[in-house]
C-alpha angles and dihedrals in degrees: 000000000000109000096169112140116244132197128187116227117204117188140181087238093184091070117077093209092053092050091052092053091045090053090052092049094046094050093046094049094045091049087057091054101260123134112236119206128183130194107274092240091059100046098088095050094043094052099036092098094031112039090172094056107136097237136112133201120264123209130180110279095030127112117320122247131218098214142013116222115195126197112194143050130310091284091058090045090055087054090050089050088066089062092043092053092045092050095036090229135127124271126220118195127205107198120235095150135091098261105005094190093165095047124100102195140036126227092263089060094066094111091050091048091054092048093048093049095046093047094035091230095142120105124226124236120192121219128195115248131188132243110214123195127181119201132180127184088359094302128110110247104172140003132192143140136241132208094186109018151323113226129195108199139169115271093213126052090214101065140037125236127233114232128182112206118212125188118197094335096316124107111236109175145333116234130197096206150134089255149301129256123208109193144176124229086262090055094046088090092049130054094340090056091053091057094051103271121146125260109250120200111239092240091062113095102223147125119221126212118191127175120220114227094332118189096217140099090236103054106129127133114262130213115202140175110280089229086066123101111230115198129191116196118194104218118244089239093049129107116254119276142196125236115209131183117205090336088283110081123043144169135186115253121210124210111274093034125130130216120198119197122193137154112284112244089227117059122215109246125214125198109227126199096181137041095226113162116242090239090058089048091053091050093047098043097043095034090234118191110250100150111138096029111151101179126138095253125216117330 
């Protein structure tokens, strides 16, 4: 029986700096006896400048992995999350992006990342994800999940869409709008934040609903219990729309369709090397001005 430990390495292979960090991680992990796999569509680019790199292609149905390591920005991490959800394993991000809000480590931390993975000294943090189901004429048409957000948006720039918002089986409001975002606390600093939604601390169990450019008196963002079912109905007299999950998976939505958003039964798990407070992460990632602060600090 093969009990060799395996990790999956996902890289923004189009960036030279990301490839260099991925090479360092792959060599360090392999030297410690771990098997390093990469998605088969990344293998050629990752090994082009290093034919002897100790990695092998991974395809669905092959050997399982204990961890997904991602080298890139938040977009690449969202791609890596697909592998983490499929394998029900933690994800560890090394930031090569501009903000890197989902990442845990910086490129200079590569040696520490290898040590933490080899020795299993990282801790695991669970994040709420969303289950998203599209139905039309009473039949399921599409199903996906979202770590950050599910967004229903107009398909044409020329016309608004008409969306009826339902909370736990009760209609709340009809919006003529550009779209609606349903987000997790993790996604509250992503798309939902850009449309005026509040920042929600990761430890808060919540589901955020934020309209996009709604023409209505009642058009505020809403924060609801994650056990709640949020439904978005595209009115029969509406223009068509597009439903997108995490900016990666999308489907066309016809008038009269219904989207139900609930908490996913399976959380997305992140491997953490540090115990940085979320407040400190906000300050660091958004370069917030805190000069002159004279507080007591953490106990």
